[in-house]
C-alpha positions in Angstrom: 0.0 0.0 0.0 1.5 3.3 -1.0 0.9 6.7 0.5 0.3 7.5 4.2 0.4 4.5 6.5 -2.7 3.8 8.6 -3.1 2.1 11.9 -5.7 1.1 14.4 -5.1 1.3 18.1 -7.6 -0.3 20.4 -8.9 1.4 23.6 -10.9 -0.3 26.3 -11.8 0.2 29.9 -8.6 -0.6 31.9 -6.2 0.1 29.0 -2.7 0.9 30.2 -2.4 4.7 29.6 1.3 4.8 28.8 1.2 2.0 26.4 -1.8 3.5 24.6 -0.8 7.2 24.5 2.9 6.6 23.7 2.0 4.3 20.8 -0.6 6.7 19.4 1.6 9.8 19.9 4.8 8.3 18.4 2.9 6.9 15.4 1.3 10.3 14.7 4.7 12.0 15.0 5.8 9.6 12.3 2.8 10.8 10.1 0.9 7.5 10.5 -2.8 8.1 10.4 -4.0 6.5 13.6 -7.6 5.6 14.3 -8.4 5.1 18.0 -11.1 2.4 18.2 -13.0 2.0 21.4 -14.2 -1.5 22.3 -17.2 -2.1 24.5 -17.2 1.2 26.2 -20.1 2.1 28.5 -19.5 5.8 28.0 -18.1 8.0 25.2 -14.7 7.5 26.9 -12.6 4.8 28.4 -11.4 4.9 32.0 -7.9 3.6 31.8 -5.9 1.6 34.3 -4.8 4.7 36.3 -8.1 6.6 36.0 -7.2 8.7 33.0 -10.2 9.2 30.7 -9.6 8.9 26.9 -12.1 9.4 24.1 -11.8 7.2 21.1 -12.2 8.4 17.5 -14.8 5.7 16.7 -16.4 2.8 18.5 -15.8 -0.8 17.2 -19.4 -1.7 17.4 -20.5 1.3 15.2 -17.9 0.9 12.4 -16.8 -1.7 9.9 -13.1 -2.3 9.5 -11.3 -3.8 6.6 -7.6 -4.8 7.0 -7.0 -3.8 3.4 -7.5 -0.2 4.4 -4.9 -0.3 7.2 -1.2 -1.2 7.6 -1.1 -2.0 11.4 -3.2 -2.9 14.4 -1.9 -2.2 17.9 -3.2 -3.7 21.1 -2.0 -1.9 24.3 -2.0 -3.8 27.6 -3.8 -3.3 30.9 -5.6 -6.1 32.6 -9.1 -4.7 31.8 -8.2 -4.2 28.1 -6.8 -7.7 27.8 -9.9 -9.2 29.5 -12.2 -7.4 27.1 -10.3 -8.1 23.9 -9.6 -11.8 24.7 -13.3 -12.3 25.0 -14.3 -10.4 21.9 -14.6 -12.7 18.9 -15.0 -10.0 16.3 -11.9 -8.2 17.5 -10.0 -11.5 17.3 -11.3 -12.1 13.8 -10.1 -8.6 12.8 -6.6 -9.3 14.3 -6.3 -12.5 12.4 -7.4 -10.8 9.2 -4.6 -8.3 9.7 -2.2 -11.1 10.5 -3.2 -13.2 7.5 -2.8 -10.2 5.1 0.8 -9.7 6.4 -0.2 -6.4 8.1 1.6 -5.6 11.4 -0.1 -6.8 14.5 1.5 -5.4 17.7 0.9 -6.3 21.3 2.4 -4.9 24.5 2.2 -6.1 28.1 -1.0 -8.1 28.8 -2.0 -7.3 25.3 0.0 -10.4 24.2 -2.7 -12.5 25.7 -5.0 -11.1 23.0 -2.6 -12.5 20.4 -3.0 -15.9 22.0 -6.8 -15.6 22.1 -6.9 -14.5 18.4 -4.9 -17.7 17.5 -1.7 -15.9 16.3 0.3 -19.1 15.4 2.3 -20.6 18.1 5.5 -20.7 15.9 6.1 -17.0 16.8 8.5 -15.7 19.4 6.8 -13.2 21.7 7.3 -11.3 24.9 4.9 -9.8 27.4 4.6 -8.4 30.9 6.7 -10.7 33.1 4.4 -11.2 36.1 1.2 -13.3 35.6 1.1 -12.9 31.8 4.3 -14.7 30.9 3.1 -17.9 32.6 0.1 -18.0 30.3 2.3 -17.7 27.2 5.6 -19.4 27.9 4.3 -22.9 27.1 2.4 -21.7 24.0 5.0 -19.5 22.1 8.7 -19.2 21.9 9.1 -16.8 24.8 11.7 -14.1 25.0 12.8 -11.7 27.8 13.8 -9.0 25.2 12.1 -5.6 25.6 10.7 -5.8 22.1 10.4 -8.8 19.8 9.8 -8.6 16.0 8.9 -11.9 14.4 7.7 -11.5 10.9 4.6 -9.2 11.1 4.1 -9.8 14.9 5.6 -7.2 17.3 5.4 -7.7 21.1 6.8 -5.8 24.0 6.9 -6.0 27.8 5.2 -3.1 29.5 4.9 0.7 30.2 8.7 1.1 30.5 9.2 -0.3 27.0 6.5 1.7 25.3 8.8 4.2 23.5 10.9 1.4 22.2 7.8 -0.6 21.2 6.3 2.4 19.3 9.6 3.3 17.7 10.0 -0.3 16.5 6.6 -0.2 14.9 7.6 3.0 13.2 10.8 1.3 11.9 8.8 -1.6 10.5 5.9 0.5 9.2 7.6 3.6 7.9 11.4 3.3 8.0 14.4 3.4 10.3 15.3 6.9 9.4 12.0 8.3 10.6 12.3 6.3 13.9 15.9 7.6 14.4 14.7 11.2 13.8 12.0 10.7 16.4 14.5 9.3 18.9 16.4 12.6 18.5 13.4 14.9 18.6 11.9 13.2 21.6 15.3 13.0 23.4 14.8 9.2 23.9 18.3 8.3 22.7 19.6 8.7 26.3 17.1 6.2 27.7 16.8 3.6 24.9 
């Protein structure tokens, strides 16, 4: 697909704020058109894991999505978000549609449980939040302790502290390394990454 890259980022009750906002922010700085998609929200906003309220661009239940129109799909973590998305069959079908069309599917922290629920093939190497989540994945996938893992079109990461590296890795894969390096400089992340 030529032209501007497009991505979906899911937002649910209990989404981890840092993983969500850093992913959206960094992708938008890279000129990726990001659509924030709320899933099963009881209000017009999501109350995230630390109480921050975020309004989605659209609601999943009110919109039809076609993987052909996007280049990436990102699943932030947070226990509430992982619970909602692992139980949502239509979300899982969309994730697998992206995966099967070789689009980027990216999961961070507890979000990697959604990869498992969506039946991302077990041949992949993944990472996730170490406590409680790792145990549910280590006997299913090739498990890595790396901060970010890229395996074909599947990108996974560990948690809030790896969110910048996660988002910049998505930019590298989706846009190019030069754009990611420019953002590292502009955001002054080169000292911490």
